[in-house]
C-alpha positions in Angstrom: -1.2 24.4 -8.7 -3.8 21.8 -9.9 -7.5 22.2 -9.4 -9.3 18.8 -10.0 -12.8 17.5 -9.8 -13.8 16.4 -6.3 -14.5 12.8 -7.2 -10.8 12.3 -7.8 -8.5 10.0 -5.4 -5.8 11.2 -3.7 -3.4 8.9 -5.2 -4.3 9.6 -8.9 -4.1 13.5 -8.1 -0.4 12.9 -6.2 0.6 11.0 -9.5 -0.1 13.9 -11.4 1.7 16.8 -9.7 4.5 14.6 -8.5 6.7 16.5 -11.2 5.6 20.0 -10.1 6.6 19.7 -6.6 8.8 22.0 -5.4 12.3 21.3 -3.7 11.5 20.6 0.0 12.5 19.1 3.2 9.5 17.5 3.9 5.9 17.1 2.9 3.0 16.8 5.1 -0.1 15.2 4.0 -2.9 13.0 5.2 -3.8 9.2 5.5 -4.9 9.5 1.9 -1.7 9.9 0.5 -0.3 6.9 2.4 1.2 4.8 -0.4 4.4 2.9 -0.8 5.0 4.3 -4.2 4.6 7.7 -3.3 6.5 7.5 -0.1 9.4 6.1 -2.6 8.9 8.9 -4.9 9.3 11.5 -2.3 12.3 9.9 -1.2 14.0 9.5 -4.4 13.5 13.5 -4.7 15.0 13.9 -1.0 11.6 14.8 0.2 11.1 13.3 4.1 7.3 12.2 4.1 5.2 13.3 7.1 2.2 11.0 6.7 0.4 9.3 9.1 0.2 5.5 8.3 -3.5 4.3 7.2 -5.2 2.0 9.8 -5.2 -1.2 7.8 -1.3 -0.9 7.1 0.3 -4.1 8.5 3.2 -2.6 10.2 2.8 1.3 10.8 5.1 3.3 9.6 6.7 6.6 11.8 6.2 9.9 11.2 7.2 13.3 12.6 4.0 14.0 14.9 5.2 17.5 15.8 5.7 18.5 12.5 2.4 17.0 11.3 0.5 18.8 14.2 1.4 22.2 12.1 -1.1 20.9 9.1 -3.9 22.5 11.0 -2.7 26.0 9.4 -3.8 24.8 5.9 -6.8 23.1 7.2 -7.6 26.5 9.0 -7.0 28.1 5.3 -9.7 26.1 3.5 -11.9 26.2 6.4 -12.0 30.3 6.3 -12.0 30.1 2.5 -15.3 27.8 2.9 -16.9 30.9 4.6 -17.6 32.3 1.4 -20.6 30.7 -0.1 -19.6 31.0 -3.7 -16.5 28.8 -2.7 -18.6 26.5 -0.6 -21.1 25.6 -2.7 -19.2 25.8 -6.3 -21.3 28.1 -8.2 -18.6 28.4 -11.2 -19.1 25.7 -13.8 -15.7 26.9 -15.3 -12.5 26.0 -13.4 -11.0 29.2 -14.1 -13.7 31.2 -12.8 -13.7 29.0 -9.8 -10.1 29.6 -9.1 -10.3 33.1 -9.5 -12.9 33.4 -7.1 -10.6 31.3 -4.7 -7.8 33.8 -5.6 -10.0 36.9 -4.5 -11.1 35.1 -1.2 -7.5 34.2 -0.2 -6.5 37.9 -0.9 -9.2 39.5 0.9 -9.3 36.9 4.1 -4.9 37.5 4.0 -5.7 41.2 3.8 -8.3 41.2 6.9 -6.2 39.2 9.0 -3.2 41.5 9.3 
């Protein structure tokens, strides 16, 4: 897992995380990750990209819309984590302290939702 600054583009973060991706059949991502090099890198690893095309793409690429709809579960997790004021406003200056707060909030949220 990698915690990056908020100004980092999705493409730069994807390039840094590409080697750390676990084996998977598909990768669900939003439009920010739609680029030819990223799709080709996923295909070379045997991973099917489930990424909607950007609006300015001349030839729109197909993606599994049913699989992409499951992405809301991930977005719901982020919404629950942002209910914690400390995480939403990022009080912590150190990345390891901030990541620790995220882990605690995720554990408590998971425990309360069982």
